[in-house]
N, CA, C and O atoms as a GROMACS GRO file, in nm:
protein
  384
    1UNK      N    1   4.644   7.186  -4.389
    1UNK     CA    2   4.730   7.266  -4.306
    1UNK      C    3   4.868   7.308  -4.392
    1UNK      O    4   4.922   7.216  -4.453
    2UNK      N    5   4.919   7.424  -4.400
    2UNK     CA    6   5.034   7.469  -4.454
    2UNK      C    7   5.154   7.507  -4.357
    2UNK      O    8   5.132   7.583  -4.263
    3UNK      N    9   5.258   7.464  -4.375
    3UNK     CA   10   5.378   7.490  -4.270
    3UNK      C   11   5.473   7.565  -4.347
    3UNK      O   12   5.516   7.516  -4.452
    4UNK      N   13   5.512   7.684  -4.306
    4UNK     CA   14   5.628   7.769  -4.360
    4UNK      C   15   5.745   7.760  -4.283
    4UNK      O   16   5.744   7.800  -4.167
    5UNK      N   17   5.846   7.712  -4.332
    5UNK     CA   18   5.980   7.703  -4.258
    5UNK      C   19   6.085   7.758  -4.358
    5UNK      O   20   6.096   7.722  -4.476
    6UNK      N   21   6.162   7.852  -4.292
    6UNK     CA   22   6.282   7.908  -4.369
    6UNK      C   23   6.240   7.961  -4.505
    6UNK      O   24   6.316   7.945  -4.601
    7UNK      N   25   6.126   8.021  -4.518
    7UNK     CA   26   6.081   8.084  -4.648
    7UNK      C   27   6.015   7.993  -4.745
    7UNK      O   28   5.971   8.034  -4.852
    8UNK      N   29   6.008   7.853  -4.703
    8UNK     CA   30   5.955   7.761  -4.791
    8UNK      C   31   5.824   7.703  -4.744
    8UNK      O   32   5.812   7.666  -4.627
    9UNK      N   33   5.707   7.694  -4.844
    9UNK     CA   34   5.577   7.664  -4.801
    9UNK      C   35   5.574   7.500  -4.825
    9UNK      O   36   5.622   7.452  -4.928
   10UNK      N   37   5.524   7.434  -4.738
   10UNK     CA   38   5.518   7.292  -4.748
   10UNK      C   39   5.380   7.233  -4.697
   10UNK      O   40   5.336   7.290  -4.597
   11UNK      N   41   5.311   7.138  -4.744
   11UNK     CA   42   5.205   7.073  -4.698
   11UNK      C   43   5.245   6.998  -4.573
   11UNK      O   44   5.352   6.937  -4.563
   12UNK      N   45   5.149   7.008  -4.475
   12UNK     CA   46   5.150   6.933  -4.348
   12UNK      C   47   5.155   6.768  -4.382
   12UNK      O   48   5.094   6.716  -4.474
   13UNK      N   49   5.239   6.702  -4.289
   13UNK     CA   50   5.219   6.547  -4.314
   13UNK      C   51   5.094   6.500  -4.333
   13UNK      O   52   5.009   6.567  -4.274
   14UNK      N   53   5.051   6.405  -4.397
   14UNK     CA   54   4.914   6.343  -4.390
   14UNK      C   55   4.873   6.294  -4.273
   14UNK      O   56   4.946   6.227  -4.200
   15UNK      N   57   4.735   6.329  -4.241
   15UNK     CA   58   4.689   6.302  -4.110
   15UNK      C   59   4.624   6.153  -4.125
   15UNK      O   60   4.513   6.144  -4.177
   16UNK      N   61   4.683   6.053  -4.085
   16UNK     CA   62   4.645   5.915  -4.085
   16UNK      C   63   4.646   5.845  -3.949
   16UNK      O   64   4.741   5.870  -3.875
   17UNK      N   65   4.554   5.763  -3.909
   17UNK     CA   66   4.573   5.710  -3.784
   17UNK      C   67   4.664   5.580  -3.811
   17UNK      O   68   4.643   5.507  -3.908
   18UNK      N   69   4.755   5.557  -3.730
   18UNK     CA   70   4.842   5.442  -3.718
   18UNK      C   71   4.830   5.376  -3.602
   18UNK      O   72   4.782   5.440  -3.508
   19UNK      N   73   4.864   5.255  -3.583
   19UNK     CA   74   4.883   5.149  -3.702
   19UNK      C   75   4.775   5.115  -3.791
   19UNK      O   76   4.661   5.113  -3.744
   20UNK      N   77   4.794   5.089  -3.906
   20UNK     CA   78   4.709   5.038  -4.002
   20UNK      C   79   4.767   4.930  -4.099
   20UNK      O   80   4.889   4.920  -4.112
   21UNK      N   81   4.679   4.846  -4.170
   21UNK     CA   82   4.727   4.730  -4.252
   21UNK      C   83   4.702   4.786  -4.382
   21UNK      O   84   4.613   4.867  -4.406
   22UNK      N   85   4.802   4.731  -4.482
   22UNK     CA   86   4.783   4.754  -4.619
   22UNK      C   87   4.802   4.618  -4.686
   22UNK      O   88   4.877   4.531  -4.641
   23UNK      N   89   4.729   4.606  -4.794
   23UNK     CA   90   4.741   4.462  -4.852
   23UNK      C   91   4.826   4.504  -4.989
   23UNK      O   92   4.783   4.588  -5.068
   24UNK      N   93   4.939   4.442  -5.006
   24UNK     CA   94   5.014   4.470  -5.124
   24UNK      C   95   4.992   4.350  -5.208
   24UNK      O   96   5.002   4.234  -5.167
   25UNK      N   97   4.958   4.392  -5.349
   25UNK     CA   98   4.914   4.286  -5.454
   25UNK      C   99   5.034   4.276  -5.554
   25UNK      O  100   5.013   4.208  -5.654
   26UNK      N  101   5.139   4.327  -5.542
   26UNK     CA  102   5.260   4.309  -5.633
   26UNK      C  103   5.381   4.254  -5.569
   26UNK      O  104   5.427   4.302  -5.465
   27UNK      N  105   5.432   4.156  -5.630
   27UNK     CA  106   5.556   4.065  -5.566
   27UNK      C  107   5.676   4.161  -5.548
   27UNK      O  108   5.753   4.149  -5.453
   28UNK      N  109   5.689   4.254  -5.638
   28UNK     CA  110   5.833   4.342  -5.617
   28UNK      C  111   5.817   4.486  -5.572
   28UNK      O  112   5.879   4.574  -5.632
   29UNK      N  113   5.740   4.514  -5.471
   29UNK     CA  114   5.739   4.649  -5.424
   29UNK      C  115   5.862   4.672  -5.343
   29UNK      O  116   5.888   4.607  -5.241
   30UNK      N  117   5.946   4.780  -5.400
   30UNK     CA  118   6.064   4.811  -5.329
   30UNK      C  119   6.048   4.861  -5.153
   30UNK      O  120   5.955   4.930  -5.109
   31UNK      N  121   6.149   4.814  -5.083
   31UNK     CA  122   6.144   4.865  -4.956
   31UNK      C  123   6.258   4.973  -4.953
   31UNK      O  124   6.365   4.943  -5.006
   32UNK      N  125   6.242   5.101  -4.893
   32UNK     CA  126   6.350   5.190  -4.914
   32UNK      C  127   6.388   5.224  -4.757
   32UNK      O  128   6.314   5.192  -4.664
   33UNK      N  129   6.504   5.288  -4.744
   33UNK     CA  130   6.554   5.313  -4.612
   33UNK      C  131   6.494   5.435  -4.550
   33UNK      O  132   6.508   5.450  -4.428
   34UNK      N  133   6.426   5.528  -4.623
   34UNK     CA  134   6.346   5.627  -4.570
   34UNK      C  135   6.247   5.654  -4.678
   34UNK      O  136   6.242   5.598  -4.787
   35UNK      N  137   6.157   5.762  -4.626
   35UNK     CA  138   6.037   5.802  -4.701
   35UNK      C  139   6.056   5.873  -4.813
   35UNK      O  140   6.045   5.996  -4.808
   36UNK      N  141   6.086   5.810  -4.929
   36UNK     CA  142   6.101   5.885  -5.057
   36UNK      C  143   6.199   5.792  -5.159
   36UNK      O  144   6.270   5.699  -5.121
   37UNK      N  145   6.187   5.836  -5.281
   37UNK     CA  146   6.274   5.772  -5.377
   37UNK      C  147   6.414   5.817  -5.378
   37UNK      O  148   6.504   5.749  -5.428
   38UNK      N  149   6.436   5.943  -5.318
   38UNK     CA  150   6.573   5.985  -5.272
   38UNK      C  151   6.651   5.900  -5.170
   38UNK      O  152   6.773   5.916  -5.155
   39UNK      N  153   6.582   5.813  -5.102
   39UNK     CA  154   6.634   5.717  -5.001
   39UNK      C  155   6.671   5.578  -5.085
   39UNK      O  156   6.600   5.533  -5.175
   40UNK      N  157   6.781   5.526  -5.045
   40UNK     CA  158   6.824   5.410  -5.118
   40UNK      C  159   6.728   5.286  -5.096
   40UNK      O  160   6.657   5.275  -4.996
   41UNK      N  161   6.733   5.206  -5.187
   41UNK     CA  162   6.648   5.076  -5.188
   41UNK      C  163   6.725   4.989  -5.077
   41UNK      O  164   6.845   5.000  -5.054
   42UNK      N  165   6.637   4.900  -5.010
   42UNK     CA  166   6.720   4.809  -4.924
   42UNK      C  167   6.770   4.687  -4.985
   42UNK      O  168   6.855   4.617  -4.930
   43UNK      N  169   6.715   4.658  -5.107
   43UNK     CA  170   6.750   4.538  -5.178
   43UNK      C  171   6.650   4.428  -5.155
   43UNK      O  172   6.668   4.316  -5.202
   44UNK      N  173   6.545   4.460  -5.083
   44UNK     CA  174   6.453   4.374  -5.038
   44UNK      C  175   6.318   4.419  -5.099
   44UNK      O  176   6.296   4.536  -5.132
   45UNK      N  177   6.230   4.317  -5.113
   45UNK     CA  178   6.087   4.351  -5.166
   45UNK      C  179   5.986   4.292  -5.058
   45UNK      O  180   6.018   4.200  -4.983
   46UNK      N  181   5.867   4.352  -5.056
   46UNK     CA  182   5.765   4.319  -4.965
   46UNK      C  183   5.716   4.174  -5.000
   46UNK      O  184   5.701   4.092  -4.910
   47UNK      N  185   5.693   4.142  -5.130
   47UNK     CA  186   5.620   4.037  -5.173
   47UNK      C  187   5.462   4.064  -5.144
   47UNK      O  188   5.426   4.165  -5.083
   48UNK      N  189   5.389   3.985  -5.183
   48UNK     CA  190   5.237   3.988  -5.189
   48UNK      C  191   5.198   3.955  -5.052
   48UNK      O  192   5.241   3.850  -5.006
   49UNK      N  193   5.117   4.034  -4.974
   49UNK     CA  194   5.078   4.023  -4.853
   49UNK      C  195   5.024   4.137  -4.768
   49UNK      O  196   5.017   4.253  -4.807
   50UNK      N  197   4.986   4.095  -4.650
   50UNK     CA  198   4.932   4.216  -4.558
   50UNK      C  199   5.034   4.259  -4.476
   50UNK      O  200   5.106   4.176  -4.421
   51UNK      N  201   5.050   4.394  -4.460
   51UNK     CA  202   5.159   4.457  -4.382
   51UNK      C  203   5.124   4.580  -4.283
   51UNK      O  204   5.052   4.672  -4.320
   52UNK      N  205   5.169   4.574  -4.176
   52UNK     CA  206   5.138   4.692  -4.091
   52UNK      C  207   5.216   4.796  -4.099
   52UNK      O  208   5.338   4.784  -4.088
   53UNK      N  209   5.142   4.936  -4.122
   53UNK     CA  210   5.220   5.047  -4.126
   53UNK      C  211   5.209   5.122  -4.001
   53UNK      O  212   5.099   5.138  -3.946
   54UNK      N  213   5.328   5.172  -3.948
   54UNK     CA  214   5.323   5.221  -3.808
   54UNK      C  215   5.347   5.387  -3.815
   54UNK      O  216   5.329   5.460  -3.717
   55UNK      N  217   5.385   5.429  -3.931
   55UNK     CA  218   5.429   5.582  -3.942
   55UNK      C  219   5.410   5.608  -4.085
   55UNK      O  220   5.438   5.524  -4.170
   56UNK      N  221   5.353   5.746  -4.117
   56UNK     CA  222   5.336   5.778  -4.262
   56UNK      C  223   5.385   5.921  -4.256
   56UNK      O  224   5.367   6.004  -4.168
   57UNK      N  225   5.464   5.931  -4.391
   57UNK     CA  226   5.536   6.052  -4.409
   57UNK      C  227   5.520   6.076  -4.547
   57UNK      O  228   5.506   5.991  -4.635
   58UNK      N  229   5.524   6.227  -4.564
   58UNK     CA  230   5.542   6.271  -4.713
   58UNK      C  231   5.680   6.239  -4.774
   58UNK      O  232   5.771   6.226  -4.691
   59UNK      N  233   5.709   6.224  -4.893
   59UNK     CA  234   5.824   6.206  -4.944
   59UNK      C  235   5.830   6.190  -5.090
   59UNK      O  236   5.728   6.147  -5.143
   60UNK      N  237   5.928   6.217  -5.164
   60UNK     CA  238   5.949   6.244  -5.292
   60UNK      C  239   5.910   6.101  -5.376
   60UNK      O  240   5.955   5.991  -5.343
   61UNK      N  241   5.822   6.123  -5.483
   61UNK     CA  242   5.794   6.003  -5.560
   61UNK      C  243   5.662   5.929  -5.514
   61UNK      O  244   5.628   5.820  -5.562
   62UNK      N  245   5.593   5.998  -5.419
   62UNK     CA  246   5.473   5.901  -5.398
   62UNK      C  247   5.362   6.002  -5.376
   62UNK      O  248   5.384   6.095  -5.298
   63UNK      N  249   5.250   5.991  -5.435
   63UNK     CA  250   5.123   6.086  -5.426
   63UNK      C  251   5.054   6.048  -5.290
   63UNK      O  252   4.973   6.128  -5.244
   64UNK      N  253   5.080   5.943  -5.230
   64UNK     CA  254   5.001   5.905  -5.097
   64UNK      C  255   5.093   5.901  -4.985
   64UNK      O  256   5.050   5.863  -4.876
   65UNK      N  257   5.206   5.933  -4.997
   65UNK     CA  258   5.295   5.934  -4.897
   65UNK      C  259   5.351   5.777  -4.864
   65UNK      O  260   5.305   5.675  -4.915
   66UNK      N  261   5.448   5.784  -4.781
   66UNK     CA  262   5.538   5.645  -4.750
   66UNK      C  263   5.491   5.600  -4.612
   66UNK      O  264   5.461   5.678  -4.522
   67UNK      N  265   5.487   5.476  -4.603
   67UNK     CA  266   5.456   5.394  -4.481
   67UNK      C  267   5.553   5.326  -4.443
   67UNK      O  268   5.610   5.252  -4.524
   68UNK      N  269   5.595   5.335  -4.308
   68UNK     CA  270   5.704   5.254  -4.228
   68UNK      C  271   5.656   5.127  -4.187
   68UNK      O  272   5.563   5.105  -4.110
   69UNK      N  273   5.731   5.046  -4.246
   69UNK     CA  274   5.678   4.889  -4.203
   69UNK      C  275   5.694   4.844  -4.057
   69UNK      O  276   5.807   4.860  -4.009
   70UNK      N  277   5.602   4.792  -3.983
   70UNK     CA  278   5.627   4.750  -3.849
   70UNK      C  279   5.739   4.671  -3.826
   70UNK      O  280   5.796   4.679  -3.718
   71UNK      N  281   5.776   4.600  -3.910
   71UNK     CA  282   5.895   4.480  -3.907
   71UNK      C  283   6.038   4.570  -3.899
   71UNK      O  284   6.144   4.519  -3.861
   72UNK      N  285   6.027   4.696  -3.935
   72UNK     CA  286   6.141   4.763  -3.933
   72UNK      C  287   6.239   4.748  -4.072
   72UNK      O  288   6.352   4.796  -4.084
   73UNK      N  289   6.181   4.686  -4.151
   73UNK     CA  290   6.252   4.668  -4.290
   73UNK      C  291   6.263   4.790  -4.370
   73UNK      O  292   6.342   4.792  -4.464
   74UNK      N  293   6.190   4.894  -4.340
   74UNK     CA  294   6.183   5.009  -4.420
   74UNK      C  295   6.071   5.084  -4.453
   74UNK      O  296   5.986   5.092  -4.365
   75UNK      N  297   6.050   5.141  -4.560
   75UNK     CA  298   5.940   5.226  -4.601
   75UNK      C  299   5.902   5.181  -4.736
   75UNK      O  300   5.983   5.146  -4.821
   76UNK      N  301   5.760   5.184  -4.751
   76UNK     CA  302   5.702   5.153  -4.879
   76UNK      C  303   5.627   5.270  -4.931
   76UNK      O  304   5.587   5.365  -4.862
   77UNK      N  305   5.611   5.256  -5.060
   77UNK     CA  306   5.512   5.358  -5.124
   77UNK      C  307   5.360   5.330  -5.102
   77UNK      O  308   5.305   5.228  -5.144
   78UNK      N  309   5.300   5.425  -5.034
   78UNK     CA  310   5.155   5.396  -5.022
   78UNK      C  311   5.066   5.371  -5.151
   78UNK      O  312   4.972   5.291  -5.158
   79UNK      N  313   5.115   5.460  -5.259
   79UNK     CA  314   5.033   5.473  -5.370
   79UNK      C  315   5.039   5.342  -5.448
   79UNK      O  316   4.943   5.300  -5.514
   80UNK      N  317   5.166   5.273  -5.436
   80UNK     CA  318   5.161   5.142  -5.502
   80UNK      C  319   5.087   5.043  -5.421
   80UNK      O  320   5.049   4.946  -5.488
   81UNK      N  321   5.058   5.040  -5.308
   81UNK     CA  322   4.989   4.944  -5.231
   81UNK      C  323   4.848   4.949  -5.287
   81UNK      O  324   4.777   4.848  -5.298
   82UNK      N  325   4.804   5.093  -5.328
   82UNK     CA  326   4.669   5.112  -5.361
   82UNK      C  327   4.569   5.141  -5.247
   82UNK      O  328   4.556   5.062  -5.154
   83UNK      N  329   4.501   5.250  -5.256
   83UNK     CA  330   4.415   5.309  -5.168
   83UNK      C  331   4.300   5.189  -5.138
   83UNK      O  332   4.260   5.169  -5.024
   84UNK      N  333   4.261   5.128  -5.228
   84UNK     CA  334   4.154   5.020  -5.230
   84UNK      C  335   4.214   4.913  -5.140
   84UNK      O  336   4.139   4.831  -5.088
   85UNK      N  337   4.331   4.910  -5.122
   85UNK     CA  338   4.401   4.794  -5.030
   85UNK      C  339   4.398   4.819  -4.878
   85UNK      O  340   4.422   4.731  -4.796
   86UNK      N  341   4.363   4.956  -4.848
   86UNK     CA  342   4.365   4.980  -4.711
   86UNK      C  343   4.236   4.905  -4.645
   86UNK      O  344   4.127   4.897  -4.700
   87UNK      N  345   4.267   4.855  -4.522
   87UNK     CA  346   4.164   4.779  -4.466
   87UNK      C  347   4.153   4.832  -4.308
   87UNK      O  348   4.238   4.909  -4.263
   88UNK      N  349   4.050   4.788  -4.234
   88UNK     CA  350   4.031   4.828  -4.108
   88UNK      C  351   4.116   4.771  -4.004
   88UNK      O  352   4.154   4.655  -4.018
   89UNK      N  353   4.148   4.833  -3.910
   89UNK     CA  354   4.252   4.784  -3.805
   89UNK      C  355   4.198   4.818  -3.666
   89UNK      O  356   4.164   4.935  -3.654
   90UNK      N  357   4.185   4.751  -3.573
   90UNK     CA  358   4.135   4.774  -3.432
   90UNK      C  359   4.003   4.816  -3.443
   90UNK      O  360   3.968   4.896  -3.356
   91UNK      N  361   3.910   4.780  -3.535
   91UNK     CA  362   3.797   4.846  -3.525
   91UNK      C  363   3.764   4.991  -3.573
   91UNK      O  364   3.656   5.047  -3.557
   92UNK      N  365   3.875   5.044  -3.635
   92UNK     CA  366   3.851   5.175  -3.690
   92UNK      C  367   3.905   5.187  -3.831
   92UNK      O  368   4.008   5.127  -3.862
   93UNK      N  369   3.839   5.263  -3.916
   93UNK     CA  370   3.899   5.293  -4.054
   93UNK      C  371   4.049   5.322  -4.046
   93UNK      O  372   4.094   5.386  -3.951
   94UNK      N  373   4.131   5.272  -4.151
   94UNK     CA  374   4.252   5.280  -4.170
   94UNK      C  375   4.312   5.440  -4.191
   94UNK      O  376   4.415   5.482  -4.138
   95UNK      N  377   4.227   5.513  -4.273
   95UNK     CA  378   4.257   5.640  -4.323
   95UNK      C  379   4.147   5.724  -4.267
   95UNK      O  380   4.031   5.680  -4.267
   96UNK      N  381   4.177   5.845  -4.219
   96UNK     CA  382   4.112   5.929  -4.174
   96UNK      C  383   4.101   6.057  -4.252
   96UNK      O  384   4.033   6.150  -4.210
   0.00000   0.00000   0.00000
């Protein structure tokens, strides 16, 4: 789906069922204050582990979109978490 707003054409937000879990395999994945590299880093990292994503938005610097952490710590780049890291949550596939 494409949205036109003020003469600008933009792809619609990705359709993903939330919440879902991602498994992060890198110790230093930056957490940002908003969805995109144009938002400041919080100064914190996820560390290696499994995290719950409660919202997904498009944003600068990610091919897969940005996921908002359930903890409230901020947003992470879903492309860095890796598509193969997405797992099932509540008996449904994480990505639709």
